[in-house]
N, C-alpha and C positions, 0 to 999 in steps of 0.2 A: 620669540613670544609664545605662550600657549595659552590653550583654551579649556579652562578648567572650572568642572561644575563642583561645586560644593554643595552637602547637603545636612543640615543641622537640625536633630531631634529634639522632642520636648524639650526635655532637660535641659539641653544646651541653650534654648531660651526661654528659661522658665520664668526670668525677673528682668527689670530694667536694665539692672548691671550685667548679667548674662549676655542679654539683645548688645549692648555696650562690648561689652568683650568678643560677641562675634565680628562687631561691624572692624573692631580694629583689626583682629584678625584677617580678616576679607581687605583691610587696607593696605597691608603688608602683602599682600598678592599683587593687589592691582599697582602698587609701586614697584613691584620687580616688573613690571609692563607686562602682566598676564590679562588676558581679559577673563572674566570672571560670572561664571552664573552662579547663583546663590538659591537652593530649595528649601523651603522652611516648612517644619510642622508647626502644629498648633503650640502654645505653652503647655507645660506637662498638665494633665490633670484637667485641662480645659475641654475637650471633646466630650469626656465621662461627664464633667458638668452641664453641656450642653442636652446631651442625652437624658441623662436625669431630669432635668426642667420638662423636655418634652412627654417623658413619662408622668410627670407627675399632672399632666393635662388629659394623656390618653396612653392607656398600658402598650397598645402596637399603634405607635403615629406611622402615619400615610409616608412611606419611603421616600417618597419626591420631597414631601414637603421638610422631612427629617434631614434630607441632604441639604437643603436650601440653609437650614439651621447649624449643624456643624459643620458645613464649609468656611463659617463668618472665624474660626477660631485661626486658620492661618491667614486670612485675610489681616486680621491685625500685628498676627508677627510680622508679615511682611511690610506694611506701613511703617512699624515702629523701626524696623532695619533699615530702612531707607531711611527716615526720617535721622537715622544715627547717623548713619556714612553722611546724608548731605552734613552734620553736624562737625563730621571730621575733613571738611571740604572737598567732598568727591560728589560725583553725579551718580544718582543711581534711581532706577526706574523701576517700579512695583508693577505685577502682573500677576490678575487671579487666572484661575484655569482656564473660562472664557477667555479672557484677554489676549492669553498667548496665541490662539486659542489649544487647549486639549483637547481633540474629538475622541468622545469614548461612546461604549455601545448604550445600550438603555438600561441595563443592570443596576437600578438604584442602590446605592448602599455596599456594591461589589462590584463596580463597574470595570470594563477595562479597556485600555488605549487600543485607539486602534488607527489615529493621523495625529500627527505634531507639525504644524503651522510654526517655521520658525522662523517668517520674513519679521516680524514685526522685533522680535529677541534680536538679529542679526543687525537689524538696524539701529537699534540701543544698542548693543555693543559695539558697533561701527562708529559710533558718535561719541564712544568713549564713556559709557554708563556702565554701573554695574546694575547689571539685572537681576531682581531679586522675584523668585516666582513661589507662589501658592504650591506646597505640595497637596495630595490625597485629592486633587479634584480636577474635575472637567467640565466637558459639554457635551449632549449628549444632540443626536441630529436634530430634535426638534426644539435644541434650544434649551433643555433643562439642565441646570447646575446637577454634575452627580458625583459621588465621590467612590474611592477605589478600595475601600474596605482598610482594617487595621493594618496598619504599618504601609499604607499606599503614599507616604512621603517619599519612602526608597524608592518605589517604583518608578516615581514621577523623575527623581533625580535620577535615576541611572537610562530611563525613556528620553530625557532631554539629552545626556550624556550622548545617546545613541542618534538622536535625530540632529543634535548638532555636529557631530563627528569629533567630541571633545578629546582632549587629549588625556585626561586623565577624569573620574568620577572619584572626589574624595566623601567619606562617608563620615561624620563627627559625630560622636556621639558621650559619653560618660564613660568610656572603655578606653585602653589605650592599644588593643589588638584584641586578634584571634590567640586564645590557647589551645595545645592539644589535648587538655582536659581539665577539669574542673579544680582549680588551683587551693579552692577551699577544701576540697578533700584530699589530694594529690599534691606535698607541698613543692616536689618538685619539676610541676608542671610548666612548662616553658611556654613562653610567645613566640606566635610563628611570624618569620618577618615574610612568607609568603606563602601562599594556598592555593590551588587549583579551583576552578569552577565547580568542578563534580565535588570535592571535599565541603567547598560551603553551601552546595546547594543540599548535602546529606546534612549538616548542621541543621541548616535551617529547617528542612523536614523533621529534624529530632526535637526542634523545638527552641532551638538558638534564637534569641530575639536581639542577635546584631543586627542581622538582614532578614528582612520580609521575602520570602521563599520565590515570589514574582519576579522580585528586583533580580535576584540570584538567576533567574531563569532568562531573563531581558539580557543581561550581560554576558550571559554562557554565548547565546544565541548572535549577539551583534558585537561580541569579543571589544566589553567596553572594558578599559582598562580602571579596576575596584581599587582602592584602598581606605582600610577603615584606620581613625585617628580619634585620640581625644580631644575634646573640645576644651577641654581643664588643663590640657600640657603642652606647652609648646614644644617640648623635646622628644625627640623618637620618631621610626620612620612609621611606626603602626605596623599593618600586614597589610599587603600588596596581594592581589588576583594574579594567577598563572591560567592561561590557557589548556597546558598539557606539562606533563610530567612531574608527578606526585613530590613535592617537596619535604614531605613527614613519612615517619611510618609508624603506622596505628599499631596501637597495644597490640600483644599476640594473644590476650586473653580471649574466650570463647566469648564472653560476653560480650554485648555492645558497649562500646568505651563511653563514659560521661565526659560530653562535653560542655563549656562552658567557655564563659570569658571571666576575664579578670577587671574587676572595678579600678580604674586609675586613682582613686582616692578612698579613705577609709566609709567616706558618706555617701558614697554611689554603690550601693546595693545590688542594682543590677542594670543591664542595659536599657537603652532608653525605647527602641521600637517593640511593641509587643507584635506577639507571635499574632499571624493572622489567620482569621476562621477558618481560611480556604486552604490551607497549608496541606492538606492530603489530597487536594487536586492534583488531577494526571494531565490536563489540558495543556497544551503548547502553548508559548506565551502570543501573543499578538502581534501579526507584524507592525511595522511602525515607518509611515512615509513621510516625506519633508514636501515641505512645495520646493518647486524648482523655479 
């Protein structure tokens, strides 16, 4: 039996049908005897919709109140997925960031995780529940809701995997892995079976939308095993991360390589997780501690 953290992006939970598909995938892992923690983004476009509503009222909304507002998108998806899992006959329990709790600093709209208390999640897992956690959010020392910035659900997924010492963190999106270069430009681009943390960090820093840069920093620091998979394709092993030994040779051209991902279906134009506005940050990932 393994402990697996699965993170699903906004496109993967963009409709009731897709949420049911996620529930069925999670059920397969549960039926194999695994413990499963699921981290969800808001439905595709929902966060932008909420921000637009706030800006209709005030051009520059108060950051604290904006966090209160935009954190609701993930609360919708975790509730819906828990209901879908119940419908399949599984025990499931949803947690917002403050219910976990995921403790952060006080930087509204771009908070950093400082501590994760794993007691409630472990109790739910031990009682046979699938644990469904809202990505992108936490709570500061004063009890205020905070959000982690664009792509923050990736960071939540990896941070939970580190705190729980999960066997693997699976990132599900609308791509079937990581490619050596943009397959729309280079026809013979190939999907990577493995990639080092250093290479994944380079991809994120160059604007690749597969993983948010801070989540890659966490994964490298805490040696979290990552795997990028498609939520729309049950076949294939995706791309898994390695801590050392470069698995592929970069192009010999002096120019910077064009790095992109290949959609798993013609209708999927790009990966789901938006690039973080802080991708140029050189700050080290914040240490994660767990309860004892």
